C-alpha positions, 0 to 999 in steps of 0.5 A, spaced: 644 774 760 649 779 763 654 773 764 655 772 757 660 777 756 656 779 750 658 785 745 654 791 747 648 792 742 645 799 744 643 802 737 641 807 732 637 813 735 636 816 728 634 809 725 628 810 730 626 817 727 626 814 720 621 809 722 617 814 726 617 820 720 613 815 715 607 816 720 608 821 725 613 827 723 611 831 729 611 826 735 614 828 741 622 826 740 624 821 745 629 824 750 627 831 748 621 832 752 615 835 749 618 839 744 615 839 737 620 839 732 619 840 724 622 834 720 628 837 718 630 840 725 629 833 728 634 830 723 639 835 725 638 833 733 639 826 731 645 827 727 648 831 732 647 826 737 650 820 733 657 819 735 663 821 730 668 815 729 673 819 725 680 817 725 683 813 731 684 819 735 677 821 734 675 814 736 679 814 742 676 821 744 669 817 743 671 812 748 673 817 753 666 821 753 668 826 748 663 830 743 664 829 736 662 835 731 655 835 730 655 836 723 659 830 721 657 826 715 660 819 713 659 822 706 664 827 706 669 823 709 675 821 704 675 814 705 667 813 703 666 819 699 667 816 692 663 810 694 657 814 697 657 818 690 658 812 686 653 808 689 648 812 694 642 816 692 644 824 693 638 825 697 641 820 702 648 823 703 646 828 709 643 822 713 649 818 716 644 812 717 641 812 710 648 812 707 650 806 712 644 802 710 646 804 703 653 801 703 651 795 707 647 792 701 652 794 696 658 789 694 662 794 690 664 798 696 671 799 696 675 795 702 681 799 706 687 796 709 687 801 714 686 800 721 681 805 722 676 802 718 671 808 718 664 804 717 667 799 722 668 804 727 662 807 726 657 801 727 661 799 733 660 806 736 653 806 734 652 799 738 656 801 744 654 808 746 649 808 752 645 814 751 641 810 746 638 805 751 633 810 754 630 811 746 629 803 746 625 804 753 621 809 751 619 806 744 618 799 747 614 801 753 608 796 752 613 791 749 617 791 756 611 790 760 610 783 756 617 781 756 619 781 763 626 777 761 628 784 757 625 789 763 629 785 768 636 786 764 641 790 767 641 797 765 647 801 761 651 795 759 647 793 752 644 787 755 637 790 754 638 791 746 640 784 746 634 781 749 630 785 744 633 783 738 633 775 741 625 776 742 624 780 735 619 775 732 615 776 739 614 784 739 607 786 736 608 794 738 609 797 731 614 802 732 618 798 737 618 792 732 621 797 726 626 800 731 629 793 733 628 791 725 633 796 723 637 795 729 638 788 727 640 789 720 646 793 722 648 788 727 647 782 722 652 785 718 658 783 722 658 777 726 662 781 731 656 785 733 652 779 734 651 778 742 656 773 744 657 770 738 665 771 738 666 769 745 662 762 743 665 761 737 672 764 737 676 757 738 672 754 732 673 760 727 680 759 728 680 752 728 676 752 721 680 758 719 673 761 717 676 768 717 679 774 721 676 775 728 681 781 729 677 788 730 682 790 724 678 786 719 677 791 714 673 787 708 666 790 709 662 784 707 667 779 709 664 777 716 658 774 713 662 769 710 665 767 717 658 765 719 657 761 712 663 758 713 661 755 720 654 753 718 658 749 712 662 746 718 656 744 722 653 741 716 659 737 715 659 735 722 652 732 721 654 728 714 661 726 716 660 724 724 667 723 727 671 725 721 669 732 721 671 737 726 666 737 732 664 744 733 663 746 741 656 746 743 655 753 745 658 755 738 653 750 735 647 754 738 649 760 737 650 759 729 643 756 729 640 762 733 643 767 728 640 762 722 633 763 726 634 770 727 635 771 720 629 767 717 624 772 716 629 777 712 634 774 707 638 781 707 640 778 714 644 772 711 649 776 709 653 771 705 646 768 702 644 775 700 650 777 696 651 770 693 644 770 690 643 778 689 643 777 682 638 771 682 633 774 686 633 779 681 632 774 676 627 769 679 624 773 685 624 781 683 617 782 685 617 777 691 616 782 697 621 782 703 619 779 709 616 773 713 621 768 709 618 769 702 624 771 698 628 764 701 621 760 699 622 763 692 629 762 691 628 755 694 623 754 688 628 756 683 634 752 686 634 747 680 633 752 674 639 752 669 640 759 670 641 759 677 648 761 679 652 755 682 654 760 688 647 761 690 645 754 689 650 752 694 648 757 699 641 755 698 642 748 700 646 750 706 640 754 709 636 748 707 640 743 711 640 748 717 632 747 716 633 740 716 636 740 723 632 745 726 625 747 723 625 754 726 630 756 721 624 757 716 620 763 718 614 761 714 614 754 717 615 755 724 610 761 724 604 757 720 605 751 724 606 754 731 599 752 733 599 745 731 605 743 734 603 746 740 596 742 739 599 736 738 605 736 742 610 736 737 615 740 740 616 738 748 623 739 749 624 747 748 630 747 752 635 744 746 635 748 740 637 742 736 634 737 739 631 731 736 624 735 736 627 740 732 629 736 726 624 738 720 623 730 719 620 730 726 616 735 725 613 732 719 612 726 722 608 728 728 604 733 724 603 727 718 601 723 724 595 727 726 593 728 719 593 721 718 589 720 724 583 724 721 585 730 726 585 737 723 591 741 721 591 748 719 591 749 711 597 754 712 601 749 716 599 743 711 601 748 705 608 749 708 609 741 710 607 740 702 613 745 700 618 742 705 616 734 703 617 736 696 624 739 698 626 733 701 624 729 695 628 733 690 634 734 694 637 727 697 643 732 700 638 735 705 638 728 709 645 728 713 643 720 714 643 719 706 649 723 705 653 719 711 650 712 709 649 712 702 655 715 699 658 709 696 652 707 693 651 714 690 658 714 687 658 707 684 651 708 681 648 715 681 653 720 680 651 726 676 643 725 677 643 730 683 637 734 681 629 734 681 630 727 685 633 723 680 639 721 685 634 719 690 630 715 685 637 712 683 638 710 690 631 707 690 632 703 684 639 700 686 635 698 693 630 694 689 636 690 686 636 693 679 643 696 679 646 692 685 646 692 692 645 697 698 647 697 705 642 696 710 644 703 714 643 706 707 636 703 706 634 705 713 636 712 711 632 712 705 626 709 708 626 714 713 626 720 708 620 717 704 616 716 711 618 724 712 616 726 705 610 721 705 609 721 697 604 716 698 599 721 700 600 726 694 604 724 688 606 731 686 611 731 692 615 726 688 617 731 682 621 725 679 615 721 679 610 727 677 614 729 671 615 721 669 608 720 669 604 726 667 602 723 661 599 717 664 595 721 669 592 725 664 590 719 660 589 713 665 587 717 671 584 724 669 577 722 673 581 722 679 582 729 683 589 732 682 593 730 689 589 724 691 592 718 693 588 714 689 592 716 683 598 712 685 593 706 685 590 708 679 597 708 676 599 701 679 592 698 675 595 701 669 602 698 670 603 694 664 598 696 660 598 700 653 597 707 657 603 706 661 610 709 659 617 706 661 619 712 665 613 712 669 613 705 670 620 705 673 619 711 677 612 708 680 616 701 682 621 704 685 617 708 690 612 702 691 618 698 693 618 702 699 611 704 700 610 696 700 615 695 706 611 700 711 603 699 711 603 706 713 605 709 707 599 707 703 594 713 706 588 709 704 590 702 707 592 706 713 585 710 714 581 704 713 585 699 717 588 703 723 583 701 728 584 693 725 591 694 726 591 697 733 586 691 735 589 685 732 596 687 731 597 691 737 601 697 732 604 703 735 602 710 732 603 713 725 610 716 727 612 711 732 616 704 731 615 697 735 620 692 735 615 687 736 611 689 730 615 693 725 612 696 719 613 691 714 610 686 719 603 689 720 600 688 713 602 680 714 598 681 720 592 684 717 593 679 711 592 673 716 586 676 719 583 677 712 580 670 711 578 668 718 572 664 719 567 666 724 569 661 728 576 663 728 574 670 730 578 676 730 576 678 723 578 684 719 572 689 718 569 689 711 573 696 709 579 694 711 579 687 708 577 691 701 584 695 702 588 688 703 585 685 697 587 691 693 594 691 695 594 683 694 592 684 687 597 690 686 603 686 689 601 680 684 604 684 679 611 684 681 614 680 686 618 685 689 612 689 691 611 683 696 616 683 701 614 677 705 614 673 698 620 676 696 624 674 702 621 667 703 622 665 695 628 669 693 632 662 692 626 659 688 625 665 684 633 664 682 632 657 681 626 656 677 624 663 675 630 667 673 627 668 665 620 670 667 620 677 667 614 679 664 607 682 668 605 677 673 610 671 670 614 670 677 608 669 681 605 664 675 612 661 675 612 659 683 605 657 682 607 652 677 613 649 681 609 649 687 610 642 690 618 643 688 618 650 692 622 650 699 617 650 705 617 657 707 616 659 700 610 654 698 606 656 704 606 663 702 605 662 695 599 657 696 596 662 700 596 667 695 593 662 690 587 660 694 586 667 695 587 669 688 580 668 685 576 672 691 581 677 691 580 678 683 573 679 684 573 683 690 578 688 687 574 688 680 568 691 684 572 696 688 575 699 681 568 699 678 566 703 685 572 708 684 570 709 677 563 711 678 
């Protein structure tokens, strides 16, 4: 770490005092021996120890070791006096660090064009004065024993404090954590104070014209925009591949590390904080800061009409970073940490943005455990549900869809972005209802739907949930909310008087993709996974095989469903019942039977183009059985032979579930 050329981060003795005074005003002062001082005297000691940035001359004197007047106050400086009087409570005026914290969160602070920006010099001196390292050593005694990598850092160069900031989430010592948290809020106010960030990203900042990297930059809050600019460029790179500027790997890691370190407190994401400050007060006024709660609250309100466009865009950028690295979500990383380790979902910890760090990989790995009947903690499943819903609501969080479906979106789905409408529009186009879809786009859609897994809980698909709410309340009210049998119930009422048109469309759009990957029907998977492994040699839930792709597994199960005892290798009874259920539902719409649609595409166009009502296409094919091409005739003939047995079996199945 000493070789990274980082900016030194020795910070804030006074901030430590503010933390300690709330619980222990008379504790012996670190660095002041065993003298016990009253609170006022303690504050005076700390203020006296702080550096005075003053003007250029004073700053130069500071670098040469000169002392500042012990009574110097930020609030009394001409450059700050008006802002402090106007924006900060009077009781804070005598405390420099309280004034600094106040001004950091006020967007109305005046900017100055002088080269001796008072607040910048003050923070810079705070982060480079070596006398405060001893304070951290004393306050973080237990932590230093636990974090050997920090204890081994060279003293007197600021590397110790950098290490503690990096490991802030692992610090359990209360006073040390408070101290480091306060220090972090100052550091994150300006990217130039973040360890090594400027060195790693200087070239990309200049190339992308993300802002000034000069020490003379004077806008108090502009530095958050520099990081936001880099984050947007990182997102563009994922969405546009070779067409976008390629950020250097070391800068990419630095950007993601900053996003990860700011994941628990939205104040640390300075651009998002100022972009969403009013929206936070409007939607999340009573949400407690910390552990990513404000982020989650704002995410939940992202598509509200009253949400400002600037805040919505900032939230979307952060969600896209989460899609690239799940650790950018504090709540998800914390809730699922044990489960990820238990099911070996993050084996490669040396690459922050490796495949294992992607949100989709995490969801697929943990969903695989759930579908195999393994235990995943309730907190983790709750977080997974939130992020699966998030993926279904906003297609732009999938860089593959943005990259490969751009043409289809522009041609058929513009203006439908919110609440999953664009995604359902793409599904509708893929079904062939509005045009054709590129294979890469269809693959991206299939991958997203597997990651979100709406078949396991229809509520994940917000567009479907809203479109089908009335049908569920009437036709499926006997089934528990969130039960996967809800989708099966909706399919049974597809062309009945209880079905409404919007629900019918949304349901068929989703079922088109579920029918092409047997794993996306959780009931079928649960009942047939052992049979599929034994008879069809299928891979795991989140794995793939060229020899047995997902769409071929159901065909394999179907071939074994009606074998005689002499033929051997038959399905178990429970699996056979589920195969019959699927066959019955697919008979309602030939597009839900991939094998039938593929083999009979020509005959459907030739003989049945005008047959569009319930089940008419299959009846039409049966009527022209002898005139069909051989591949189509075989599959239609098999379905015809099984139709009567499937109907009787499925009727008994429905009665069983209704009871």
